[in-house]
Every structure is written in structure tokens, then in C-alpha cells.
N, C-alpha and C positions, 0 to 999 in steps of 0.2 A: 346306471347301477348295474353291477355284474349279475349275471344269471345265477339263480339258485342251483345247487346240485340236485339233479333229479333223484327221487327216492329209488332205492333198489326195488326189485320185483317183490321181495318179501315185505318191504316197508309199504309199497303200494297196496298189496293185498291186506296188510293190517289196517291201513287207513280206510280202504273200501269197506272192510268188515265193520269197522267202528262207524263209518258214515251210514251204512245201511241199517245197522242196529239202531242208531239215533233217529234215522228217518222213520223206521218202523215204530218207535216209541212216540214219534211226533214232537221231540224235544229240541228241534233245530230251528233257528230263525232263518229268514232268508239271507241275511249277511253271513251267518255261520255256514250255511249250505254253499253259498257261492265261494267262500274262501276254502272250505274243505275240498270242493270239486277242483279248484285251481291247485291246491297243495298236493292232491293225489297225483297230478300230472307233472309237478315240479316246474310249472310255467310261471313266468313273471306276470304281473298284472297286464303289462302291455302285450305280451304274447297270448295270454288267455283272452284278452279283449279282441285281438286280431282273429283268433280262432272262433270266437262267438259272433264276430261281425259287429262289434260295438266299439266305442272309443274307451281308452284306458280310464278316462275320467268316470265313465258309467260304472266300470268295475270298482274303482276306488270308492265311489259314493255308495254303491250297494254294500260293499264290505264294511264300510264305516257305519252303515245304518242310516245315511243321510239321503240316499237315493230313494226313489219312490216308484219302483217298477210295478207295472200291472201284471196280473196273472197272464193275460193275453200276450203282453210283450215278452215275458219270460218264456212262454211256450213258443212264441214265433221264432226265438233265437235257435231253437232246436229243430224246427221243421226242415225236412230234407236231410237230416243226419241219420246215420244208420242206428244209433242208439239215442233216441229222442228223450229228452228230460221233460217230463210232464209233472207240473205241480197241480195238486188238487185244491179246489176252493173249499175253504172251511167256514 
């Protein structure tokens, strides 16, 4: 499958702004969050999976809502990164 076109800087900023507004309101599911994070970078599922250190299937399952990641496993994917993604327990 061909790579998607990366969003422009302006499009990325708009996507980020929307993302953080929705996160702030608490109205995003884990699948929506994962897909939004991937789309902000313009990466394919395979590229995003490689970046996160998981298989493409894991990303597919999470985005479909059929994956069952734990909070600890989601947080462990971001450890050691400059910008850690931390999800709060609710």
C-alpha cells in the first residue's frame, strides 16, 4: 500500500490543536487517540508500528477497537522517548 502524503506543517498544527482539545475534554477513545496520533505524523500503520516498537497488527487492532492494550503497556511504548505519551487511569 502506498504511503500517505504527510500533512503540511499547518495541517499538522490543526490536527494537534484538535487532538489536544479533545484530549482535554476527555472525549477520545483509545482507538481514536491512536489513529489521531498516527495521522498527525502522516505515517502508515506499519511505519507507526515500527516507530512505537510494536507490530502493525497491534496498531490495526487498537485502531479498530479490537485490541486490548493495558495502560502499562501503552505507557511502556513511550518510555525513553523525548515526548512521552502518558495515559491516565480513570
